[in-house]
Short mmCIF file of the C-alpha atoms (twelve columns), coordinates in Angstrom:
data_MODEL
# 
_entry.id   MODEL 
# 
loop_
_atom_site.group_PDB 
_atom_site.id 
_atom_site.type_symbol 
_atom_site.label_atom_id 
_atom_site.label_alt_id 
_atom_site.label_comp_id 
_atom_site.label_asym_id 
_atom_site.label_seq_id 
_atom_site.Cartn_x 
_atom_site.Cartn_y 
_atom_site.Cartn_z 
_atom_site.pdbx_PDB_model_num 
ATOM 1   C CA . MET A 1   158.813 -78.414 133.309 1 
ATOM 2   C CA . LYS A 2   157.482 -78.577 136.865 1 
ATOM 3   C CA . ILE A 3   158.954 -75.635 138.770 1 
ATOM 4   C CA . GLY A 4   158.752 -75.217 142.533 1 
ATOM 5   C CA . ILE A 5   159.060 -72.026 144.577 1 
ATOM 6   C CA . PRO A 6   159.345 -72.858 148.286 1 
ATOM 7   C CA . LYS A 7   159.066 -70.459 151.196 1 
ATOM 8   C CA . GLU A 8   162.483 -69.419 152.508 1 
ATOM 9   C CA . ILE A 9   163.137 -70.727 156.016 1 
ATOM 10  C CA . LYS A 10  166.461 -69.060 156.833 1 
ATOM 11  C CA . ASN A 11  166.293 -66.658 159.794 1 
ATOM 12  C CA . ASN A 12  164.429 -63.470 158.810 1 
ATOM 13  C CA . GLU A 13  164.628 -64.274 155.102 1 
ATOM 14  C CA . ASN A 14  161.530 -62.680 153.599 1 
ATOM 15  C CA . ARG A 15  162.511 -62.765 149.938 1 
ATOM 16  C CA . VAL A 16  160.988 -65.287 147.561 1 
ATOM 17  C CA . GLY A 17  162.376 -66.977 144.432 1 
ATOM 18  C CA . ALA A 18  160.027 -65.283 141.949 1 
ATOM 19  C CA . THR A 19  157.411 -62.542 141.808 1 
ATOM 20  C CA . PRO A 20  153.901 -63.230 140.464 1 
ATOM 21  C CA . ALA A 21  154.997 -61.459 137.253 1 
ATOM 22  C CA . GLY A 22  157.898 -63.906 136.943 1 
ATOM 23  C CA . VAL A 23  155.571 -66.850 137.486 1 
ATOM 24  C CA . LYS A 24  153.266 -65.510 134.789 1 
ATOM 25  C CA . GLU A 25  156.153 -65.583 132.279 1 
ATOM 26  C CA . LEU A 26  157.087 -69.164 133.206 1 
ATOM 27  C CA . VAL A 27  153.464 -70.275 132.806 1 
ATOM 28  C CA . ALA A 28  153.228 -68.460 129.452 1 
ATOM 29  C CA . HIS A 29  156.139 -70.630 128.282 1 
ATOM 30  C CA . GLY A 30  154.095 -73.731 129.064 1 
ATOM 31  C CA . HIS A 31  155.620 -74.635 132.423 1 
ATOM 32  C CA . VAL A 32  153.746 -75.686 135.556 1 
ATOM 33  C CA . VAL A 33  154.634 -73.624 138.623 1 
ATOM 34  C CA . PHE A 34  154.012 -74.679 142.221 1 
ATOM 35  C CA . VAL A 35  154.312 -72.057 144.948 1 
ATOM 36  C CA . GLN A 36  154.309 -72.894 148.637 1 
ATOM 37  C CA . HIS A 37  151.489 -71.366 150.686 1 
ATOM 38  C CA . THR A 38  152.502 -67.848 151.912 1 
ATOM 39  C CA . ALA A 39  155.916 -68.077 150.167 1 
ATOM 40  C CA . GLY A 40  155.585 -64.524 148.864 1 
ATOM 41  C CA . GLU A 41  153.911 -63.024 151.918 1 
ATOM 42  C CA . GLY A 42  157.127 -61.572 153.376 1 
ATOM 43  C CA . SER A 43  157.814 -59.742 150.098 1 
ATOM 44  C CA . GLY A 44  154.286 -58.395 149.866 1 
ATOM 45  C CA . PHE A 45  152.891 -60.948 147.370 1 
ATOM 46  C CA . ALA A 46  149.735 -62.837 148.364 1 
ATOM 47  C CA . ASP A 47  148.884 -66.400 147.318 1 
ATOM 48  C CA . GLU A 48  146.011 -64.974 145.269 1 
ATOM 49  C CA . GLU A 49  148.462 -63.034 143.098 1 
ATOM 50  C CA . TYR A 50  150.370 -66.219 142.306 1 
ATOM 51  C CA . THR A 51  147.127 -68.060 141.565 1 
ATOM 52  C CA . ALA A 52  146.062 -65.254 139.216 1 
ATOM 53  C CA . ALA A 53  149.445 -65.606 137.487 1 
ATOM 54  C CA . GLY A 54  148.733 -69.281 136.833 1 
ATOM 55  C CA . ALA A 55  150.552 -71.001 139.710 1 
ATOM 56  C CA . SER A 56  149.235 -73.800 141.890 1 
ATOM 57  C CA . ILE A 57  149.557 -73.293 145.649 1 
ATOM 58  C CA . LEU A 58  150.896 -76.223 147.676 1 
ATOM 59  C CA . PRO A 59  150.510 -76.345 151.465 1 
ATOM 60  C CA . THR A 60  154.007 -77.404 152.577 1 
ATOM 61  C CA . ILE A 61  157.670 -77.149 151.625 1 
ATOM 62  C CA . GLU A 62  157.770 -80.951 151.438 1 
ATOM 63  C CA . ASP A 63  155.062 -80.878 148.759 1 
ATOM 64  C CA . VAL A 64  156.995 -78.338 146.677 1 
ATOM 65  C CA . TYR A 65  160.276 -80.283 146.734 1 
ATOM 66  C CA . ALA A 66  158.496 -83.594 146.065 1 
ATOM 67  C CA . THR A 67  156.640 -82.198 143.028 1 
ATOM 68  C CA . ALA A 68  159.188 -79.970 141.287 1 
ATOM 69  C CA . GLU A 69  161.850 -80.894 138.763 1 
ATOM 70  C CA . MET A 70  163.498 -77.498 139.296 1 
ATOM 71  C CA . ILE A 71  163.516 -75.445 142.477 1 
ATOM 72  C CA . ILE A 72  163.924 -71.667 142.202 1 
ATOM 73  C CA . LYS A 73  164.719 -69.973 145.476 1 
ATOM 74  C CA . VAL A 74  166.828 -67.222 147.022 1 
ATOM 75  C CA . LYS A 75  169.104 -68.598 149.732 1 
ATOM 76  C CA . GLU A 76  171.044 -71.840 149.960 1 
ATOM 77  C CA . PRO A 77  169.169 -74.846 151.359 1 
ATOM 78  C CA . ILE A 78  169.600 -75.236 155.108 1 
ATOM 79  C CA . LYS A 79  169.593 -78.413 157.186 1 
ATOM 80  C CA . PRO A 80  165.800 -79.064 157.302 1 
ATOM 81  C CA . GLU A 81  165.773 -78.969 153.477 1 
ATOM 82  C CA . TYR A 82  168.674 -81.353 152.827 1 
ATOM 83  C CA . SER A 83  166.584 -84.515 152.988 1 
ATOM 84  C CA . LEU A 84  163.931 -83.028 150.669 1 
ATOM 85  C CA . ILE A 85  166.308 -82.641 147.712 1 
ATOM 86  C CA . ARG A 86  166.284 -85.464 145.165 1 
ATOM 87  C CA . LYS A 87  168.947 -86.904 142.888 1 
ATOM 88  C CA . GLY A 88  168.874 -85.072 139.544 1 
ATOM 89  C CA . GLN A 89  166.684 -82.241 140.832 1 
ATOM 90  C CA . VAL A 90  167.814 -78.807 139.606 1 
ATOM 91  C CA . LEU A 91  168.347 -76.171 142.301 1 
ATOM 92  C CA . PHE A 92  168.710 -72.615 141.020 1 
ATOM 93  C CA . THR A 93  169.656 -70.297 143.898 1 
ATOM 94  C CA . TYR A 94  172.509 -68.636 145.776 1 
ATOM 95  C CA . PHE A 95  174.778 -71.315 147.267 1 
ATOM 96  C CA . HIS A 96  178.124 -69.761 148.325 1 
ATOM 97  C CA . PHE A 97  179.519 -73.279 148.764 1 
ATOM 98  C CA . ALA A 98  183.130 -72.229 149.399 1 
ATOM 99  C CA . SER A 99  182.284 -70.943 152.882 1 
ATOM 100 C CA . ASP A 100 180.052 -73.858 153.943 1 
ATOM 101 C CA . LEU A 101 181.481 -77.374 154.158 1 
ATOM 102 C CA . GLU A 102 178.286 -78.857 155.625 1 
ATOM 103 C CA . LEU A 103 176.165 -77.570 152.737 1 
ATOM 104 C CA . THR A 104 178.744 -78.773 150.209 1 
ATOM 105 C CA . GLN A 105 178.765 -82.272 151.680 1 
ATOM 106 C CA . ALA A 106 174.953 -82.340 151.841 1 
ATOM 107 C CA . MET A 107 174.571 -81.425 148.168 1 
ATOM 108 C CA . ILE A 108 177.233 -83.960 147.152 1 
ATOM 109 C CA . LYS A 109 175.198 -86.585 149.004 1 
ATOM 110 C CA . ALA A 110 171.913 -85.384 147.452 1 
ATOM 111 C CA . GLU A 111 173.402 -85.661 143.914 1 
ATOM 112 C CA . ALA A 112 171.370 -82.647 142.806 1 
ATOM 113 C CA . ILE A 113 172.163 -80.222 139.969 1 
ATOM 114 C CA . CYS A 114 173.292 -77.093 141.826 1 
ATOM 115 C CA . ILE A 115 173.334 -73.943 139.688 1 
ATOM 116 C CA . ALA A 116 174.572 -70.992 141.739 1 
ATOM 117 C CA . TYR A 117 173.390 -67.474 141.002 1 
ATOM 118 C CA . GLU A 118 176.676 -66.053 142.283 1 
ATOM 119 C CA . THR A 119 178.903 -67.695 139.643 1 
ATOM 120 C CA . VAL A 120 176.741 -67.244 136.507 1 
ATOM 121 C CA . THR A 121 178.580 -64.856 134.176 1 
ATOM 122 C CA . ASP A 122 177.620 -62.727 131.177 1 
ATOM 123 C CA . ARG A 123 179.559 -62.038 127.963 1 
ATOM 124 C CA . ASP A 124 181.531 -59.272 129.711 1 
ATOM 125 C CA . ASN A 125 182.483 -61.723 132.483 1 
ATOM 126 C CA . ARG A 126 180.359 -59.870 135.030 1 
ATOM 127 C CA . LEU A 127 178.107 -61.613 137.570 1 
ATOM 128 C CA . PRO A 128 174.587 -60.610 136.453 1 
ATOM 129 C CA . LEU A 129 172.698 -62.536 139.137 1 
ATOM 130 C CA . LEU A 130 174.913 -61.299 141.955 1 
ATOM 131 C CA . ILE A 131 174.865 -57.655 140.857 1 
ATOM 132 C CA . PRO A 132 171.289 -56.723 141.924 1 
ATOM 133 C CA . MET A 133 171.703 -58.132 145.443 1 
ATOM 134 C CA . SER A 134 175.185 -56.618 145.659 1 
ATOM 135 C CA . GLU A 135 173.643 -53.243 144.822 1 
ATOM 136 C CA . VAL A 136 171.098 -53.690 147.618 1 
ATOM 137 C CA . ALA A 137 173.685 -54.995 150.108 1 
ATOM 138 C CA . GLY A 138 176.134 -52.200 149.318 1 
ATOM 139 C CA . ARG A 139 173.546 -49.508 149.909 1 
ATOM 140 C CA . MET A 140 172.178 -51.206 153.006 1 
ATOM 141 C CA . SER A 141 175.663 -51.656 154.495 1 
ATOM 142 C CA . ILE A 142 175.836 -47.887 154.931 1 
ATOM 143 C CA . GLN A 143 172.277 -47.705 156.254 1 
ATOM 144 C CA . GLU A 144 173.061 -50.375 158.858 1 
ATOM 145 C CA . GLY A 145 176.501 -48.973 159.632 1 
ATOM 146 C CA . ALA A 146 175.012 -45.542 160.286 1 
ATOM 147 C CA . ARG A 147 172.431 -47.106 162.607 1 
ATOM 148 C CA . PHE A 148 175.000 -48.951 164.705 1 
ATOM 149 C CA . LEU A 149 177.167 -45.842 165.018 1 
ATOM 150 C CA . GLU A 150 174.315 -44.429 167.097 1 
ATOM 151 C CA . LYS A 151 174.951 -44.429 170.864 1 
ATOM 152 C CA . PRO A 152 171.783 -46.384 171.806 1 
ATOM 153 C CA . GLN A 153 173.037 -49.180 169.491 1 
ATOM 154 C CA . GLY A 154 176.449 -49.219 171.192 1 
ATOM 155 C CA . GLY A 155 178.229 -46.990 168.690 1 
ATOM 156 C CA . ARG A 156 180.412 -43.919 169.089 1 
ATOM 157 C CA . GLY A 157 177.451 -41.603 168.632 1 
ATOM 158 C CA . VAL A 158 178.645 -40.245 165.300 1 
ATOM 159 C CA . LEU A 159 176.355 -38.809 162.612 1 
ATOM 160 C CA . LEU A 160 177.585 -40.080 159.264 1 
ATOM 161 C CA . GLY A 161 177.278 -36.743 157.455 1 
ATOM 162 C CA . GLY A 162 178.181 -34.476 160.366 1 
ATOM 163 C CA . VAL A 163 176.712 -30.965 160.538 1 
ATOM 164 C CA . PRO A 164 178.124 -27.478 159.824 1 
ATOM 165 C CA . GLY A 165 180.993 -26.980 162.244 1 
ATOM 166 C CA . VAL A 166 181.363 -30.712 162.996 1 
ATOM 167 C CA . LYS A 167 183.316 -33.061 160.742 1 
ATOM 168 C CA . PRO A 168 181.483 -35.984 159.104 1 
ATOM 169 C CA . ALA A 169 182.253 -39.603 159.911 1 
ATOM 170 C CA . LYS A 170 185.106 -41.351 158.075 1 
ATOM 171 C CA . VAL A 171 184.070 -44.398 156.057 1 
ATOM 172 C CA . LEU A 172 186.548 -46.918 154.635 1 
ATOM 173 C CA . VAL A 173 185.259 -49.181 151.854 1 
ATOM 174 C CA . LEU A 174 187.393 -52.230 151.055 1 
ATOM 175 C CA . GLY A 175 186.855 -53.295 147.450 1 
ATOM 176 C CA . ALA A 176 185.578 -51.203 144.540 1 
ATOM 177 C CA . GLY A 177 183.276 -53.780 142.980 1 
ATOM 178 C CA . VAL A 178 179.487 -53.501 142.843 1 
ATOM 179 C CA . VAL A 179 179.018 -53.651 146.621 1 
ATOM 180 C CA . GLY A 180 181.851 -51.237 147.312 1 
ATOM 181 C CA . THR A 181 180.887 -48.613 144.755 1 
ATOM 182 C CA . ASN A 182 177.253 -48.671 145.888 1 
ATOM 183 C CA . ALA A 183 178.364 -48.346 149.508 1 
ATOM 184 C CA . ALA A 184 180.688 -45.462 148.654 1 
ATOM 185 C CA . LEU A 185 177.996 -43.625 146.691 1 
ATOM 186 C CA . MET A 186 175.469 -44.078 149.508 1 
ATOM 187 C CA . ALA A 187 177.937 -42.878 152.160 1 
ATOM 188 C CA . ALA A 188 178.998 -39.947 149.984 1 
ATOM 189 C CA . GLY A 189 175.385 -38.996 149.418 1 
ATOM 190 C CA . LEU A 190 174.913 -38.792 153.193 1 
ATOM 191 C CA . GLY A 191 177.901 -36.467 153.412 1 
ATOM 192 C CA . ALA A 192 180.515 -38.823 154.894 1 
ATOM 193 C CA . ASP A 193 184.267 -38.575 154.283 1 
ATOM 194 C CA . VAL A 194 184.767 -41.732 152.180 1 
ATOM 195 C CA . THR A 195 187.868 -43.675 151.157 1 
ATOM 196 C CA . ILE A 196 187.504 -46.596 148.737 1 
ATOM 197 C CA . THR A 197 190.299 -49.134 148.198 1 
ATOM 198 C CA . ASP A 198 191.119 -51.714 145.554 1 
ATOM 199 C CA . ILE A 199 194.140 -53.500 144.068 1 
ATOM 200 C CA . SER A 200 193.168 -52.533 140.503 1 
ATOM 201 C CA . LEU A 201 194.554 -49.169 139.453 1 
ATOM 202 C CA . PRO A 202 192.200 -48.926 136.428 1 
ATOM 203 C CA . THR A 203 189.278 -49.466 138.824 1 
ATOM 204 C CA . LEU A 204 190.576 -46.777 141.183 1 
ATOM 205 C CA . ARG A 205 191.053 -44.387 138.240 1 
ATOM 206 C CA . HIS A 206 187.453 -44.994 137.203 1 
ATOM 207 C CA . CYS A 207 186.278 -44.311 140.762 1 
ATOM 208 C CA . ALA A 208 188.339 -41.129 140.918 1 
ATOM 209 C CA . GLU A 209 186.749 -39.919 137.672 1 
ATOM 210 C CA . THR A 210 183.142 -40.826 138.460 1 
ATOM 211 C CA . MET A 211 182.665 -40.660 142.250 1 
ATOM 212 C CA . PRO A 212 181.609 -37.530 144.151 1 
ATOM 213 C CA . LYS A 213 184.371 -35.241 145.449 1 
ATOM 214 C CA . ASN A 214 184.043 -36.561 149.021 1 
ATOM 215 C CA . VAL A 215 185.212 -40.027 147.868 1 
ATOM 216 C CA . LYS A 216 188.976 -40.567 147.800 1 
ATOM 217 C CA . THR A 217 190.744 -43.612 146.354 1 
ATOM 218 C CA . LEU A 218 193.516 -45.629 147.998 1 
ATOM 219 C CA . TYR A 219 195.517 -48.614 146.819 1 
ATOM 220 C CA . SER A 220 194.612 -51.639 148.953 1 
ATOM 221 C CA . SER A 221 197.544 -52.904 151.013 1 
ATOM 222 C CA . LYS A 222 197.911 -54.020 154.614 1 
ATOM 223 C CA . HIS A 223 200.008 -50.960 155.405 1 
ATOM 224 C CA . ASN A 224 197.496 -48.516 153.889 1 
ATOM 225 C CA . ILE A 225 194.550 -50.153 155.652 1 
ATOM 226 C CA . GLU A 226 196.382 -50.065 159.002 1 
ATOM 227 C CA . GLU A 227 197.092 -46.361 158.469 1 
ATOM 228 C CA . GLU A 228 193.386 -45.652 157.925 1 
ATOM 229 C CA . LEU A 229 191.830 -47.709 160.729 1 
ATOM 230 C CA . PRO A 230 192.659 -45.494 163.770 1 
ATOM 231 C CA . SER A 231 190.663 -42.568 162.340 1 
ATOM 232 C CA . THR A 232 187.894 -44.577 160.646 1 
ATOM 233 C CA . ASP A 233 184.376 -44.732 162.078 1 
ATOM 234 C CA . LEU A 234 182.840 -47.276 159.694 1 
ATOM 235 C CA . VAL A 235 184.524 -50.010 157.640 1 
ATOM 236 C CA . ILE A 236 182.660 -51.812 154.843 1 
ATOM 237 C CA . GLY A 237 184.169 -55.141 153.735 1 
ATOM 238 C CA . SER A 238 183.124 -55.887 150.163 1 
ATOM 239 C CA . VAL A 239 185.895 -57.981 148.615 1 
ATOM 240 C CA . LEU A 240 184.757 -60.832 146.360 1 
ATOM 241 C CA . VAL A 241 186.588 -63.701 144.687 1 
ATOM 242 C CA . PRO A 242 183.783 -65.267 142.581 1 
ATOM 243 C CA . GLY A 243 182.791 -68.662 143.948 1 
ATOM 244 C CA . ALA A 244 185.806 -68.828 146.273 1 
ATOM 245 C CA . LYS A 245 186.552 -67.819 149.850 1 
ATOM 246 C CA . ALA A 246 187.106 -64.134 150.537 1 
ATOM 247 C CA . PRO A 247 190.594 -63.057 151.689 1 
ATOM 248 C CA . HIS A 248 191.026 -61.630 155.212 1 
ATOM 249 C CA . LEU A 249 191.974 -57.990 154.712 1 
ATOM 250 C CA . ILE A 250 191.574 -57.054 158.377 1 
ATOM 251 C CA . THR A 251 193.099 -59.353 160.997 1 
ATOM 252 C CA . LYS A 252 191.997 -59.621 164.605 1 
ATOM 253 C CA . LYS A 253 195.052 -57.607 165.651 1 
ATOM 254 C CA . MET A 254 194.127 -54.825 163.217 1 
ATOM 255 C CA . VAL A 255 190.620 -54.493 164.730 1 
ATOM 256 C CA . SER A 256 192.207 -53.175 167.933 1 
ATOM 257 C CA . LEU A 257 193.548 -50.181 165.967 1 
ATOM 258 C CA . MET A 258 190.004 -48.809 165.730 1 
ATOM 259 C CA . ARG A 259 188.325 -46.651 168.354 1 
ATOM 260 C CA . PRO A 260 185.713 -48.248 170.670 1 
ATOM 261 C CA . GLY A 261 182.227 -47.843 169.239 1 
ATOM 262 C CA . SER A 262 183.429 -47.889 165.646 1 
ATOM 263 C CA . VAL A 263 181.553 -50.233 163.298 1 
ATOM 264 C CA . MET A 264 182.647 -52.911 160.811 1 
ATOM 265 C CA . VAL A 265 180.142 -54.306 158.288 1 
ATOM 266 C CA . ASP A 266 181.286 -57.454 156.440 1 
ATOM 267 C CA . VAL A 267 179.211 -57.837 153.286 1 
ATOM 268 C CA . ALA A 268 181.508 -60.696 152.194 1 
ATOM 269 C CA . VAL A 269 180.266 -62.912 155.050 1 
ATOM 270 C CA . ASP A 270 178.515 -65.233 152.552 1 
ATOM 271 C CA . GLN A 271 181.947 -66.107 151.191 1 
ATOM 272 C CA . GLY A 272 183.574 -66.495 154.596 1 
ATOM 273 C CA . GLY A 273 184.094 -62.797 155.286 1 
ATOM 274 C CA . CYS A 274 187.004 -60.442 154.630 1 
ATOM 275 C CA . PHE A 275 187.588 -59.728 158.341 1 
ATOM 276 C CA . GLU A 276 189.315 -62.407 160.394 1 
ATOM 277 C CA . THR A 277 186.866 -61.743 163.237 1 
ATOM 278 C CA . THR A 278 183.774 -62.349 161.094 1 
ATOM 279 C CA . HIS A 279 181.202 -64.988 161.897 1 
ATOM 280 C CA . PRO A 280 177.678 -64.966 160.417 1 
ATOM 281 C CA . THR A 281 174.889 -63.175 162.276 1 
ATOM 282 C CA . THR A 282 171.162 -62.747 161.646 1 
ATOM 283 C CA . HIS A 283 168.749 -59.847 161.343 1 
ATOM 284 C CA . SER A 284 167.320 -60.772 164.753 1 
ATOM 285 C CA . ASP A 285 170.788 -60.692 166.372 1 
ATOM 286 C CA . PRO A 286 172.943 -58.744 163.896 1 
ATOM 287 C CA . THR A 287 176.018 -57.649 165.850 1 
ATOM 288 C CA . TYR A 288 178.715 -58.661 168.312 1 
ATOM 289 C CA . VAL A 289 181.681 -56.777 169.755 1 
ATOM 290 C CA . VAL A 290 185.418 -57.433 169.287 1 
ATOM 291 C CA . ASP A 291 187.879 -55.201 171.166 1 
ATOM 292 C CA . GLY A 292 185.132 -52.614 171.617 1 
ATOM 293 C CA . VAL A 293 184.371 -52.510 167.883 1 
ATOM 294 C CA . ILE A 294 180.861 -53.415 166.691 1 
ATOM 295 C CA . GLN A 295 180.852 -56.190 164.074 1 
ATOM 296 C CA . TYR A 296 177.855 -56.553 161.739 1 
ATOM 297 C CA . ALA A 297 177.896 -59.739 159.649 1 
ATOM 298 C CA . VAL A 298 174.340 -60.554 158.599 1 
ATOM 299 C CA . ALA A 299 174.538 -63.183 155.873 1 
ATOM 300 C CA . ASN A 300 171.394 -62.076 154.021 1 
ATOM 301 C CA . ILE A 301 171.430 -58.291 154.229 1 
ATOM 302 C CA . PRO A 302 168.977 -57.783 151.294 1 
ATOM 303 C CA . GLY A 303 166.424 -59.953 153.142 1 
ATOM 304 C CA . ALA A 304 165.612 -56.911 155.278 1 
ATOM 305 C CA . VAL A 305 164.109 -55.124 152.247 1 
ATOM 306 C CA . PRO A 306 162.389 -58.079 150.572 1 
ATOM 307 C CA . PHE A 307 159.994 -56.214 148.302 1 
ATOM 308 C CA . THR A 308 162.816 -54.305 146.595 1 
ATOM 309 C CA . SER A 309 165.154 -57.302 146.655 1 
ATOM 310 C CA . THR A 310 162.686 -59.831 145.243 1 
ATOM 311 C CA . MET A 311 161.713 -57.510 142.404 1 
ATOM 312 C CA . ALA A 312 165.360 -56.833 141.553 1 
ATOM 313 C CA . LEU A 313 166.355 -60.494 141.800 1 
ATOM 314 C CA . THR A 314 163.504 -61.769 139.592 1 
ATOM 315 C CA . ASN A 315 164.367 -59.139 136.958 1 
ATOM 316 C CA . ALA A 316 167.831 -60.700 136.740 1 
ATOM 317 C CA . THR A 317 167.126 -64.424 137.219 1 
ATOM 318 C CA . LEU A 318 163.993 -64.834 135.088 1 
ATOM 319 C CA . PRO A 319 165.706 -64.959 131.643 1 
ATOM 320 C CA . TYR A 320 168.025 -67.713 132.921 1 
ATOM 321 C CA . ALA A 321 165.192 -69.599 134.612 1 
ATOM 322 C CA . LEU A 322 163.289 -69.547 131.317 1 
ATOM 323 C CA . LYS A 323 166.316 -70.976 129.463 1 
ATOM 324 C CA . LEU A 324 166.706 -73.778 132.014 1 
ATOM 325 C CA . ALA A 325 163.015 -74.622 131.901 1 
ATOM 326 C CA . ASP A 326 162.586 -74.322 128.117 1 
ATOM 327 C CA . MET A 327 165.654 -76.335 127.105 1 
ATOM 328 C CA . GLY A 328 166.540 -78.398 130.157 1 
ATOM 329 C CA . TRP A 329 169.642 -77.572 132.192 1 
ATOM 330 C CA . GLN A 330 172.151 -79.438 130.009 1 
ATOM 331 C CA . LYS A 331 171.135 -77.961 126.664 1 
ATOM 332 C CA . ALA A 332 170.727 -74.497 128.208 1 
ATOM 333 C CA . CYS A 333 174.258 -74.667 129.611 1 
ATOM 334 C CA . GLN A 334 175.668 -75.984 126.352 1 
ATOM 335 C CA . LYS A 335 174.241 -72.953 124.542 1 
ATOM 336 C CA . ASP A 336 175.119 -70.392 127.230 1 
ATOM 337 C CA . LYS A 337 178.669 -70.589 128.603 1 
ATOM 338 C CA . GLY A 338 177.843 -67.984 131.244 1 
ATOM 339 C CA . LEU A 339 175.041 -70.140 132.581 1 
ATOM 340 C CA . ALA A 340 177.385 -73.147 132.533 1 
ATOM 341 C CA . ASP A 341 179.704 -71.141 134.800 1 
ATOM 342 C CA . GLY A 342 176.909 -71.276 137.359 1 
ATOM 343 C CA . VAL A 343 176.924 -75.078 137.530 1 
ATOM 344 C CA . ASN A 344 178.722 -75.810 140.810 1 
ATOM 345 C CA . MET A 345 177.714 -79.424 141.329 1 
ATOM 346 C CA . VAL A 346 176.273 -82.303 139.287 1 
ATOM 347 C CA . ASP A 347 175.417 -85.810 140.535 1 
ATOM 348 C CA . GLY A 348 177.716 -85.484 143.529 1 
ATOM 349 C CA . LYS A 349 180.647 -84.041 141.532 1 
ATOM 350 C CA . ILE A 350 182.019 -80.550 142.199 1 
ATOM 351 C CA . THR A 351 182.150 -78.710 138.878 1 
ATOM 352 C CA . PHE A 352 183.342 -75.287 140.090 1 
ATOM 353 C CA . LYS A 353 187.066 -75.096 140.801 1 
ATOM 354 C CA . GLY A 354 186.822 -72.470 143.557 1 
ATOM 355 C CA . VAL A 355 184.606 -74.778 145.605 1 
ATOM 356 C CA . ALA A 356 186.810 -77.836 145.085 1 
ATOM 357 C CA . ASP A 357 189.899 -75.825 146.019 1 
ATOM 358 C CA . ALA A 358 188.268 -74.424 149.166 1 
ATOM 359 C CA . PHE A 359 187.902 -77.920 150.632 1 
ATOM 360 C CA . ASP A 360 190.683 -79.746 148.776 1 
ATOM 361 C CA . MET A 361 188.092 -81.982 147.090 1 
ATOM 362 C CA . PRO A 362 188.142 -83.553 143.607 1 
ATOM 363 C CA . TYR A 363 187.205 -81.214 140.757 1 
ATOM 364 C CA . THR A 364 185.332 -82.232 137.606 1 
ATOM 365 C CA . PRO A 365 185.231 -79.615 134.799 1 
ATOM 366 C CA . VAL A 366 181.639 -78.768 133.895 1 
ATOM 367 C CA . SER A 367 182.378 -79.641 130.246 1 
ATOM 368 C CA . GLU A 368 182.647 -83.297 131.301 1 
ATOM 369 C CA . VAL A 369 179.075 -83.402 132.622 1 
ATOM 370 C CA . LEU A 370 177.369 -81.493 129.811 1 
# 
């Protein structure tokens, strides 16, 4: 199969769809890999490393899309890429369709095969291609939150871990999934006073048994969240409904309960955000202020640490990319139900129910297109 790896063009997105080591594996399986010139530069991988791994370097993004039968990338295509995508071309990447009507309509029009990292499942019904970036985003949410609590960044001037004689900052983590648990562990490690919420009591029991002593658990309800907000310095929003829009756990009115200079980081922004006040931001302009509270809603948080992120992502995606390339997307999805769960769109038909429901569009079960 002819596989293309374009350079990401989203704002400050320095990750790349595969490392040279990943390319080497694809080539070893008999596939032809085309990498766009400088595609890996932002992650620390030179063209020469891809050439040594057996790839061919193409000068432009147009060349990569025109040549490849399957595109492997990191972020969803954006407007300049829409016209480059061909009918029947396989796109293997993060899509997050349910929060982006324009992208959804563009891919319907393109009639491409859209296989979304974020809805691929494994035999335990986990999300193996979302987990590594969720781990990065969860840890970075605390790093970024701590930065914007600093006074020069507009924050309250609070040190997350405090010092002897001065209480640490209070951190509220909404959602005890991969993002939330990584955020809680990172905040706890820095010495913060952490509360993690969820609607699953078994999940909260597990957190209570395994988390450090400075992490407390709380059942997630509007009342409980409202009780916490006035004394909270940093809120991390990490609620996920796979493939569907995230619920709003904090309304605009609730934001005003927080003290000026407090910080809210919405890691769920890719899925529409779990704060009502959320709108996507970029690494070059990451925050805005609502009722005196700093809102951070960068839609590609792991893009700030591209070397780590690209390595972690390729570790997870490569086995699936090999299946798709070795067998073709249809046979690969017939043999692997979890991979079939990743098929969000085929020939202009929406094959993932969460996406169809988000926009009240027709839904075609993936079994009908395999």
